[in-house]
C-alpha positions in Angstrom: 105.7 88.1 98.0 108.2 88.6 100.6 106.0 89.2 104.1 106.6 91.9 106.8 107.4 90.7 110.2 106.7 92.9 113.1 108.5 92.2 115.5 111.7 92.2 113.1 110.7 96.1 112.0 110.2 97.0 115.4 113.9 95.8 116.1 114.9 99.4 115.3 111.8 101.0 116.0 113.3 104.5 117.5 115.5 104.8 114.2 112.4 104.3 112.1 110.3 106.6 113.6 112.4 109.3 114.6 111.9 110.7 111.3 107.8 110.4 111.1 108.0 112.0 114.4 110.0 114.6 113.0 107.8 115.2 110.4 104.5 115.5 112.7 105.9 118.3 114.1 106.3 119.9 110.9 102.8 120.2 110.0 101.2 123.1 110.9 97.5 121.6 111.6 95.1 122.9 114.2 91.9 121.4 113.2 91.7 118.0 111.7 88.5 116.0 111.1 90.0 112.8 108.5 93.2 111.6 108.4 94.5 108.3 106.5 98.2 107.2 107.2 99.1 105.5 103.8 101.6 102.5 104.9 100.6 102.6 108.4 102.7 99.1 109.3 102.6 98.2 112.9 100.2 101.5 113.4 102.4 103.2 116.4 102.8 105.9 113.9 98.7 106.0 113.2 98.4 106.1 117.4 100.6 109.3 117.0 98.5 111.1 114.6 95.1 110.0 116.6 97.5 111.8 119.8 97.8 114.9 118.2 94.4 115.0 116.7 92.5 112.9 119.3 88.7 114.2 118.0 89.6 112.8 113.9 88.5 110.0 112.3 91.8 108.5 111.5 92.2 105.2 109.5 95.6 103.0 108.8 96.0 101.6 105.4 98.5 98.8 104.8 98.9 95.9 102.5 100.5 93.7 104.6 98.2 91.3 107.2 100.8 90.4 109.2 101.5 94.7 109.8 97.7 95.3 110.2 97.1 92.2 112.8 100.1 93.9 115.0 98.1 97.0 114.7 94.6 95.8 115.3 96.0 94.0 118.4 98.2 96.7 120.1 95.3 99.6 118.9 92.1 97.8 118.4 90.2 101.4 119.2 91.5 102.8 115.5 90.3 102.3 111.8 92.7 99.6 110.0 92.0 99.0 106.3 94.0 96.2 104.1 94.6 98.0 100.8 97.4 98.6 97.8 98.3 102.5 98.6 99.0 102.7 94.7 95.4 102.0 93.9 93.9 103.5 97.0 91.4 106.3 96.9 90.1 108.4 100.1 86.3 107.6 100.7 86.1 111.1 102.0 88.4 113.8 101.5 91.3 114.3 104.2 92.5 117.0 106.1 95.8 115.0 106.3 97.2 112.1 104.2 100.5 111.1 106.1 102.6 108.3 105.0 106.2 107.3 106.7 108.6 105.5 104.7 106.0 103.4 102.3 106.2 105.2 99.0 109.8 104.2 98.0 108.0 100.8 97.5 105.4 102.2 95.4 105.9 103.2 91.5 104.6 105.9 89.4 105.0 108.8 92.1 104.4 111.2 89.3 100.8 110.3 88.7 100.1 109.0 92.4 101.5 111.9 94.4 99.4 114.5 92.2 96.2 112.1 92.8 96.4 111.8 96.5 97.0 116.2 96.3 94.0 116.2 95.1 92.0 114.1 97.6 93.4 116.6 100.3 90.8 119.6 101.2 91.8 123.1 100.6 93.8 124.0 103.4 95.0 120.2 104.6 98.2 118.8 104.1 99.9 115.5 102.4 103.2 114.8 104.5 105.4 112.4 103.2 108.6 110.8 104.7 110.9 108.3 102.4 114.4 106.7 102.9 116.4 108.2 99.9 119.8 106.3 100.2 120.0 104.3 96.9 123.3 105.9 96.5 124.6 105.1 99.9 126.9 102.4 100.7 124.4 100.6 102.3 122.3 100.1 99.7 125.0 99.7 97.0 127.0 96.8 98.8 123.1 95.1 98.6 123.2 95.3 95.0 126.9 94.1 94.5 126.0 90.9 97.0 123.0 90.8 94.7 125.4 90.3 91.7 127.4 87.4 93.0 126.8 84.7 90.6 125.6 82.2 93.0 122.1 83.9 93.3 122.5 86.4 90.4 119.7 85.7 88.2 117.0 86.0 91.3 118.4 88.8 92.7 119.3 91.3 90.3 115.7 91.8 88.7 115.0 93.1 92.4 117.4 95.5 92.7 115.7 98.3 91.1 112.5 97.8 94.0 113.4 101.2 95.9 111.4 103.9 93.5 112.8 107.4 95.1 113.3 110.4 93.0 114.7 113.7 93.4 113.4 116.9 95.1 113.4 118.1 92.0 111.3 116.3 90.3 108.8 116.6 93.5 108.7 120.4 93.1 107.7 120.0 89.9 104.7 117.1 90.1 103.7 119.1 93.6 104.1 122.6 93.1 101.1 123.3 91.0 98.7 121.8 93.1 99.9 123.0 96.4 99.6 126.6 98.1 102.6 125.9 100.1 105.2 123.2 99.2 107.9 122.1 101.5 110.7 119.7 100.4 114.4 118.8 102.9 116.6 116.3 103.1 118.2 115.3 106.6 120.6 112.3 107.0 120.3 110.5 110.1 123.3 109.5 111.7 122.4 106.3 114.0 124.4 104.4 116.6 123.8 100.7 116.3 124.8 98.1 118.2 125.6 94.4 117.5 128.1 92.4 115.3 126.1 92.9 112.3 124.0 95.9 112.8 123.5 96.9 108.9 122.1 93.6 108.3 120.2 93.3 111.2 118.7 97.0 110.5 117.9 96.1 106.5 117.0 92.6 107.6 113.4 93.7 108.3 112.9 96.2 105.4 114.9 96.0 102.3 116.7 92.9 102.3 113.5 91.1 102.4 112.4 90.2 99.2 116.2 89.2 98.5 115.9 86.7 101.6 112.7 85.5 100.3 114.2 84.3 96.6 116.6 82.3 98.6 116.8 79.1 100.7 117.6 78.9 104.1 121.5 78.0 103.4 121.5 80.8 100.6 120.4 83.1 103.2 122.8 82.4 105.5 125.9 82.9 102.7 124.0 86.2 101.7 124.1 87.6 105.0 127.4 86.6 105.4 128.7 88.1 102.4 126.5 91.2 103.2 127.8 91.6 106.5 131.7 91.1 105.5 131.3 94.2 102.9 129.2 96.1 105.3 132.0 95.4 108.1 134.8 97.4 105.8 132.3 99.9 105.1 131.1 100.6 108.7 133.8 99.9 111.0 133.0 99.9 114.6 133.5 103.2 116.9 135.9 102.9 120.0 132.9 102.5 121.8 131.9 99.0 119.8 128.7 100.9 118.4 128.1 101.4 114.1 127.8 104.6 113.2 125.3 104.5 109.9 124.0 107.4 107.9 120.6 107.4 106.8 119.4 109.7 104.1 115.9 110.4 104.1 113.6 112.9 101.9 110.7 115.2 103.5 107.5 116.8 101.1 105.1 118.3 103.0 102.4 120.1 100.6 99.5 122.4 101.6 96.5 122.6 99.2 
């Protein structure tokens, strides 16, 4: 299994955390006694939940020992749990189940999200944000690069790793369990610096499993090919920065 590198992930903390902060601002929850952050990663967003609801008992759940080690080091006073969110169940009913950029790595949304919704107390919220860029150039060029004959046999099977559905499907799965349901999408236009910014942006997330399947020399070749493709798709602007549109979907459901 490809491991997560907290430092690589945090290199683009501002871009990765902004959607979560936007979602957090939309949660109209005054009183919160129990909250869970699923796929908490480095724990920085779990800490923001704690700042928003300082009296709540908040647990961060993740399946990456590396990410949880970073979270425990940075925020030792919070509760951290190593678990797979696809099989996790709340030990006690939640006022809030929150997840930022995690469920795209998890299958069976049609059963998982309703199950999580049923673990929320009446009046509580399920709040989820996921990248929704499977039809974007950045993602499609990864798949195109993966089909190179040099490594296609190993990488093509990884191509279907992201599992994000349409707003209508999420509505059908969650609306029967929700008193209120808000679904929206936002395209964030990131201004990235550096010579190979799209490569570096995805190195800490989407490219992990591809690189894990390759030797060191193959990794360099793969990244060189992908960098050339993305430099054409996302040319540098007059100030030397690269504009990188990134689409995300938000689900805010009240029980």
